[in-house]
N, C-alpha and C positions, 0 to 999 in steps of 0.2 A: 196233649202234645207231648211226645216222648223226646227226651234229650239223650244224646249219646256222646259222651266225652271220653276220649281215649288219650290219656296223658303220657302214654309210653312214647319213647323216642323212636321215630320212624327210621327204618334202615332200608336203603335201596341197594340192591345188588345189580351191578352192570357187567356186561359180557367180557370186556378186556380193558387193558390199561388205557387205550385211546379213549374209550367211552367213559372211563373213570375220570380222566382229565377234563373231558368236555362237560361232564356232569358237575364236577367240582367248580368249573368256571361259571356255570349257570347257577350254582347254589353256594355262594361264598360263606354263608353261615353254617354250612354243614362240615362235620368232621370227616376227613378222609382216612379210613382205616386201611392200613397196609398190613401185610402178613406179619403179625407180631405174636404168633402163637408159640410162646416160649414155655418154659417150665413154670409151675406154680411157685409163688414166693413163700409158701408155708412149708411146714415139715411134711415129708412124704406120708401119705395116709391120713392126713387130718380130715376131720368130719366135713368141713366145708368144700374140700377139693376132691374127695374120694369119688372116683367113678365119673368125673366130669371131663369133658373134652378140653383140649388146649384152647379151642375157639371160644368156648363158654367162659373159661377163666379169663381170656383176653377181654371179652366184653364186660365181664365183672370189673376188671381193673379199669377199663375205660370209664364205666359208669361211676366208680368210686373216685377216680381222678377228676371227673366233672363235678361231682358233689363237693369235693375238697378244694376246688379251685386250682388244681394242679395243671389243668388244660383250660384253654379259653372255653367259655360257655358255648354250647352248640345246640341246635334244635333238631338236627338230623344227622344221620351217619350214611356215608357212601362207601361202598366196598366192592371189590371185584368178586364176581361169582365164585363161590367156593363151596363144595359139598359139605365140608365140616362146619363152616359158618352157617349155612342154610339149616343144617340139622340142629345146631345149637339154638338158632332163632325159633325153630318150630317145636323142638322136643325138650329143651332144658327149661324147667319151670321157673328158675330164678331169672334167666335171660328173658324168657317170654313175659315175665312180669314187668321188666324194665324197658324192653325194646319190642317193636312190632315190625314185621317184615312187610314191605310194600310190594305189591305186584306179585 
């Protein structure tokens, strides 16, 4: 018997703001990610941020805030469809180790 356990945080991307609101109502334990793709909090050109997208850095901050207890614990993330976010979830190794894209 094979076991398959994936402990990464599931991320669901929805089409628009209306669908996001409906999904959030159906999944109260999920974190609703809004467009928060700001500048990195470290020095420009630091090794951990160099070459990474603002979406990847935002997901990093979200994960660390969850670990530190700075946001309520959540078991899933809901976000509106965004090309930069989808790319971070599928191509950024750090993000892919922490989060998994559903659907």
